[in-house]
C-alpha positions as CSV (number, residue, x, y, z in Angstrom):
1,X,0.0,0.0,0.0
2,X,2.9,2.3,0.8
3,X,4.2,2.0,-2.8
4,X,0.8,2.7,-4.3
5,X,0.4,5.8,-2.1
6,X,3.9,7.1,-3.1
7,X,3.0,6.5,-6.8
8,X,-0.3,8.4,-6.4
9,X,1.4,11.2,-4.5
10,X,4.1,11.5,-7.2
11,X,1.6,11.6,-10.0
12,X,-0.4,14.2,-8.1
13,X,2.7,16.3,-7.3
14,X,3.8,16.3,-11.0
15,X,0.3,17.3,-12.2
16,X,-0.3,20.0,-9.7
17,X,3.3,21.4,-9.9
18,X,3.0,21.7,-13.7
19,X,-0.6,23.2,-13.5
20,X,0.3,25.6,-10.7
21,X,3.5,26.8,-12.2
22,X,1.7,27.5,-15.4
23,X,-0.9,29.6,-13.6
24,X,1.9,31.5,-11.8
25,X,4.1,32.1,-14.8
26,X,1.5,33.1,-17.5
27,X,-0.7,36.2,-17.6
28,X,-4.4,35.7,-17.2
29,X,-5.1,36.5,-20.8
30,X,-2.9,33.6,-22.0
31,X,-4.5,31.2,-19.5
32,X,-8.0,32.3,-20.4
33,X,-7.2,31.7,-24.1
34,X,-6.7,28.0,-23.4
35,X,-8.9,27.6,-20.4
36,X,-12.2,29.3,-20.5
37,X,-12.8,29.1,-16.7
38,X,-10.1,31.7,-16.2
39,X,-12.4,34.4,-17.5
40,X,-14.5,34.1,-14.4
41,X,-11.7,34.9,-12.0
42,X,-9.4,37.8,-11.4
43,X,-5.7,37.5,-12.2
44,X,-4.8,37.5,-8.5
45,X,-7.3,34.6,-7.8
46,X,-5.7,32.6,-10.6
47,X,-2.2,33.2,-9.2
48,X,-3.5,32.2,-5.7
49,X,-4.9,28.9,-7.1
50,X,-1.6,28.3,-8.8
51,X,0.3,29.0,-5.6
52,X,-1.9,26.6,-3.7
53,X,-1.4,23.9,-6.3
54,X,2.4,24.3,-6.2
55,X,2.4,24.3,-2.4
56,X,0.1,21.2,-2.4
57,X,2.5,19.4,-4.8
58,X,5.5,20.2,-2.6
59,X,3.6,19.2,0.6
60,X,2.8,15.8,-0.8
61,X,6.4,14.9,-1.3
62,X,8.9,17.0,0.6
63,X,7.8,16.6,4.3
64,X,7.7,12.7,4.2
65,X,10.9,12.6,2.1
66,X,12.9,14.6,4.6
67,X,11.1,13.2,7.6
68,X,10.1,16.6,9.0
69,X,6.4,17.0,9.8
70,X,5.2,14.2,7.5
71,X,1.6,14.8,8.6
72,X,1.7,17.7,6.1
73,X,1.5,15.2,3.3
74,X,-2.1,14.0,4.0
75,X,-3.0,17.6,4.8
76,X,-1.7,18.7,1.4
77,X,-3.8,15.9,-0.2
78,X,-6.9,17.3,1.6
79,X,-6.1,20.7,0.3
80,X,-5.9,19.4,-3.2
81,X,-9.2,17.6,-2.7
82,X,-10.7,21.0,-1.8
83,X,-9.2,22.6,-4.9
84,X,-10.6,19.8,-7.1
85,X,-14.1,20.2,-5.6
86,X,-13.9,23.9,-6.6
87,X,-12.6,23.0,-10.1
88,X,-15.4,20.5,-10.6
89,X,-18.1,23.0,-9.4
90,X,-16.6,25.7,-11.7
91,X,-16.6,23.4,-14.8
92,X,-20.1,22.1,-14.1
93,X,-21.4,25.6,-13.6
94,X,-19.9,26.6,-17.0
95,X,-21.3,23.4,-18.5
96,X,-17.7,22.3,-19.5
97,X,-18.1,18.5,-19.2
98,X,-14.7,17.4,-20.7
99,X,-12.5,18.9,-18.0
100,X,-14.6,17.4,-15.2
101,X,-13.3,13.9,-15.9
102,X,-9.7,15.0,-15.3
103,X,-10.8,16.8,-12.2
104,X,-12.6,13.7,-10.9
105,X,-9.5,11.6,-11.4
106,X,-7.3,14.1,-9.6
107,X,-9.9,14.3,-6.8
108,X,-10.0,10.5,-6.5
109,X,-6.1,10.3,-6.4
110,X,-5.9,13.1,-3.8
111,X,-8.6,11.5,-1.7
112,X,-6.8,8.1,-1.9
113,X,-3.6,9.7,-0.7
114,X,-5.4,11.6,2.1
115,X,-7.2,8.5,3.4
116,X,-4.2,6.3,2.9
117,X,-1.8,8.5,4.7
118,X,-4.2,9.4,7.6
119,X,-5.5,5.9,8.3
120,X,-4.2,3.1,6.2
121,X,-0.4,3.6,5.9
122,X,0.6,6.7,7.9
123,X,4.2,7.7,8.0
């Protein structure tokens, strides 16, 4: 189970690090051109979402890797679950069904890591 949780955390970290870095590095207009949901949010909100995604990605891997406050890993997973709930709600509100599937997969992976690291195989 530990290996499965590490794999899930690694996949989540890679996905959220890439998505968050993109949101932090690109202007709102460029993000909105490829992702319609960005039109509904201010530039600062998009940057904040990106920052939370990057912090969540780091929190999944770094604390247990260095052995300092490993409880932060499942807490980061819970934070990513919350972000995915918001993403799913936003896409459903905008009637964008295609991105919802990816959000549900990321939600499920984050929930798996959170439950796994809190109760099944904690550090």
